[in-house]
C-alpha positions in Angstrom: -0.1 0.0 -0.2 1.1 3.4 -0.5 1.4 6.2 3.2 -0.8 9.2 2.8 2.3 11.2 3.1 5.6 10.9 1.5 8.7 12.9 1.9 12.0 12.9 -0.5 14.8 14.5 0.6 18.3 14.9 -0.6 21.4 15.4 1.8 24.6 16.2 1.6 27.4 17.2 4.8 30.6 18.0 5.0 32.5 18.5 8.4 36.1 20.1 8.9 38.5 19.8 11.7 41.8 21.5 12.3 44.4 20.5 14.3 41.9 19.6 17.8 41.3 23.6 17.6 38.2 24.6 15.0 35.2 22.6 13.7 33.3 23.5 11.2 30.6 21.8 9.7 27.5 22.6 7.1 24.7 20.6 5.6 22.6 21.3 3.0 19.1 19.1 1.9 16.1 19.0 -0.2 13.3 18.3 0.4 10.0 17.5 -1.2 6.5 16.7 0.3 3.5 15.1 -0.7 1.3 17.2 2.2 2.4 20.7 0.3 0.8 21.8 -3.0 3.2 21.1 -5.9 4.0 24.9 -6.5 6.0 24.9 -3.0 6.5 21.2 -2.8 10.4 21.4 -2.5 12.2 23.6 -0.5 16.2 23.7 -0.1 17.5 23.7 3.6 20.4 24.0 5.4 22.7 24.3 8.6 26.3 25.6 9.2 27.7 25.4 12.5 31.2 26.1 14.2 32.9 24.9 17.6 36.5 26.1 19.0 38.5 23.6 21.8 39.7 26.8 23.6 41.5 24.8 26.0 44.0 23.5 22.8 45.7 26.9 22.4 48.7 28.0 23.7 47.7 31.3 25.6 45.2 29.1 27.5 48.0 27.6 30.1 46.6 29.0 32.7 42.9 28.1 32.0 43.9 24.6 32.2 44.1 24.8 35.7 40.5 25.9 35.8 39.2 24.0 33.4 39.1 20.5 32.1 37.3 21.5 28.6 36.3 24.4 27.2 34.3 25.3 23.9 32.8 27.8 21.8 30.1 26.8 19.6 27.9 28.5 17.1 25.2 27.6 14.8 22.7 28.9 12.3 20.4 26.6 10.2 17.0 26.7 7.7 14.7 23.7 8.6 11.0 23.6 7.1 8.0 22.2 8.7 5.4 20.5 5.8 3.3 18.5 8.5 0.6 21.7 9.0 -2.3 20.0 6.8 -3.5 16.3 6.0 -4.1 17.0 2.6 -4.4 20.3 -0.6 -8.4 19.6 -0.4 -10.4 18.6 2.7 -14.2 18.3 3.0 -14.4 20.8 5.6 -12.1 23.5 3.7 -12.5 24.6 -0.1 -8.1 23.5 -0.1 -5.6 26.2 -0.7 -2.6 25.2 -3.5 -0.4 28.3 -2.7 0.2 27.4 0.9 3.9 26.6 1.7 6.4 25.2 4.1 6.4 26.3 7.1 10.4 28.0 7.9 12.2 28.1 10.7 15.6 30.0 11.8 17.3 29.4 14.6 20.7 31.1 15.9 22.4 29.5 18.8 25.4 29.7 20.4 27.0 28.4 23.8 29.4 27.7 26.2 30.7 24.7 27.5 33.2 23.6 30.2 34.1 21.0 32.4 36.0 20.8 36.0 37.7 18.7 38.2 38.4 15.8 35.5 35.6 16.5 34.1 33.3 15.4 36.8 31.4 18.7 37.0 30.0 20.0 33.6 28.3 23.1 32.7 26.1 24.3 29.0 25.7 28.2 28.6 22.8 28.1 25.7 21.8 31.6 23.7 19.1 31.1 21.1 17.1 32.8 18.7 14.3 30.9 16.6 12.3 32.5 14.2 9.2 30.7 12.3 7.5 32.1 9.4 4.2 30.9 7.8 2.9 29.4 10.5 0.3 27.1 9.8 -3.4 28.2 10.7 -6.7 28.9 9.7 -8.3 31.9 7.8 -12.0 32.8 8.6 -13.6 33.4 5.7 -16.9 35.0 4.8 -20.1 32.6 5.1 -21.1 33.3 2.2 -18.7 31.0 0.6 -20.2 27.6 2.5 -16.7 27.3 4.6 -15.9 29.1 7.4 -11.3 29.1 7.1 -9.5 28.6 4.4 -5.8 26.5 6.0 -3.3 29.0 4.9 0.1 30.8 6.3 0.6 33.5 7.9 1.8 35.0 11.2 5.3 35.3 13.3 6.3 33.1 16.3 10.1 34.4 17.8 11.3 32.3 20.8 14.4 33.5 22.3 16.0 32.5 25.9 18.9 31.3 27.2 19.1 28.1 29.0 21.7 26.3 31.8 22.3 22.8 32.1 24.7 21.9 35.3 25.3 18.2 35.6 28.1 16.4 38.5 29.2 12.8 39.1 28.6 12.6 42.7 29.7 9.1 42.9 32.4 7.9 40.3 33.7 4.2 40.3 35.3 2.2 38.2 32.1 0.0 36.8 29.4 2.7 37.7 28.7 5.7 38.8 25.9 8.1 40.4 25.1 11.6 38.4 22.6 14.2 39.6 22.4 17.2 37.1 19.6 20.4 37.2 19.1 22.7 34.1 17.0 26.4 34.5 16.0 27.8 31.1 14.6 31.8 30.3 12.1 32.3 27.3 10.5 34.8 25.8 8.2 34.3 22.9 6.4 37.3 20.6 3.4 36.0 18.1 1.9 38.4 16.0 -0.9 37.6 13.2 -3.8 39.1 12.4 -7.4 38.8 14.3 -8.8 36.7 11.2 -6.8 33.6 12.1 -7.0 31.1 14.4 -3.9 28.4 15.3 
């Protein structure tokens, strides 16, 4: 049998590391979804990122007395979501052959550190995520015979910071006890007109 929804993807990935100091990565993919009309069915998405092993630098000798490892990383990417609507045309709506993918642009910067031979680990992460073309139902005039039409409208921005702290309370050769703490702060802003409902 043929599944209700199909996704066709091609992907290319590249990664480069220099002297255990710098790492660069990139990916490019082309996705096509049967849930999106032919006009916008295929989209290209990408991601780029890099990291820096600070302790591998010659000037970081003093830092090695305090840190087991210290790494900075950053990334930026574009992803898509095609799962907003079940099909191009539904019995309850007139259908919208022009609706598109929901697009997500994500930026991330983080600091990772380890202490006491990595028995204590921490990570501080700053992120900013913008979602465009939200899947929403736009209200229609009742004279059309339909209440709503599926559409892409509006935007959501999520930005914030996350802190992770993790430590090995007991560490033996064959077993260990680990405890951790996660803290997060997030701001969300939504914008779309009153004629739309999610």
